[in-house]
C-alpha positions, 0 to 999 in steps of 0.5 A, a space after each residue: 502537489 510537490 514533486 519531492 524525490 528527496 522523500 524516497 530515501 527517507 521512506 526506504 530507511 524508515 521501512 528498513 527499520 520497520 522490517 528490522 523491528 518486525 524480525 526482532 520480535 518475530 511477528 506472525 502474519 506481518 501485514 502492514 495496513 490498518 485493516 478492514 473491520 466488519 463485526 468488530 470482533 475480529 483479531 487485528 490480523 484478520 482485519 488486515 487480511 480482510 483489507 487485502 481480500 477486499 482489494 483482491 476482490 475489487 481487482 477481479 483477477 483472472 487466471 491469465 493475469 500478470 499482476 504487479 504489486 507495488 509496496 508489497 511490504 513483508 510479502 504477506 499480502 502476496 502469499 495471501 494472494 497466491 493462496 486465494 487467487 488464480 493468476 499467471 505471474 506476480 511482480 512486486 516492487 518495494 524501495 526497502 532492500 531489507 523488505 525485498 530480501 525478507 519477502 523474497 525468502 518467504 516466497 522461496 520457502 513457500 515454493 512460489 518462486 516460479 510465479 512471484 518475483 519481488 524486486 527492489 525498485 520504486 513504484 514510480 519506475 517499476 524498472 524492467 517492465 515493458 509497456 502494456 505488459 501487465 493486467 493489474 497494478 495493486 497498491 495496498 495502503 502505500 500510494 500516499 508515499 508515491 510521487 503520484 503524477 509519476 506513479 499514475 503515468 507509469 501504471 498507465 504505461 505498464 498496463 494493457 488496455 482494459 487493465 486495472 489499477 486498484 488502490 486502497 488509498 488514504 487522502 486528505 479532505 479538500 478542506 485540508 488542501 493547504 496541508 499539501 504544501 508540507 513536504 511530509 504530506 505533499 504526496 498524500 494529496 487531497 481526494 479531488 487533486 489525486 483524482 484529477 491526476 489519475 484521470 489524466 490517464 485512467 477512467 475511474 471505475 469506482 471510488 468506494 469510501 471505507 472510512 468506517 471499516 478502516 478507522 477501528 484498525 487505525 486506532 488499534 494500530 496506535 495501541 498495538 505499537 505502544 504496547 509493542 515498543 514498551 516490551 520489545 528490544 528496539 534500538 533508539 532509531 527503531 523506537 523513534 520510527 514506531 512512535 512516529 507511526 503511532 502518532 500518524 496513525 492516531 491522526 488518521 484515526 481521528 481524521 477518519 472519524 471527523 471526515 477530514 481524512 478519506 480512506 477509499 478503495 479505488 479502481 481505475 481502468 486503462 481505456 481500450 482504444 476505439 
């Protein structure tokens, strides 16, 4: 797996453009994930909300927990967390300055500023967090953007013993390991390679395949994007990024269908010293 820190600024610019686009069209319930389908009759946004709820359930949050959310996007998932779960404090990190500003304004408007603090910073650094200061680290459909060795190490460092890192994560089949040499895919990693990296630090509590539940939303994402950019007043740069997202989502949908891409709900535990 390649350690390519040059990818981070490009990803930050990409999500600045996404956020600018979302604000331009005034999208309501602006989740940024492929969703979790149960009946097939749910709206796109309800599926996206359900994916977050599945991750929250896996995280087994407690009222006294300090929660860290890396890659919080528009802040929609943190507003949902505050509405549905009890916790003491949430600290979020995101590399898109525009998303930090937008999400922070939503948190303030909801009167949640005392419980939720959203910051500009990389998931691999989580700047300002002391060792063993958090109970949960959450990552909803974003870890494939991270420098995984650094992220797993830092998540282990900030968690208390017995704390959990919970990820809704996409990886390549081991049959596609050769693709990890491509810079844009180096951080995605294969299922077994990623597991070997996190198990340097964590005990694997569970890895649950949710391919069947996430594939419909990935395909819906493609059609949603194409309909949106046909009508929205996007700039050339914004349109280019959305088209790239449509292309990558189509690849994910096909990969999930044929088993060459995996979508897993992963729960990792920091060991308690004997």
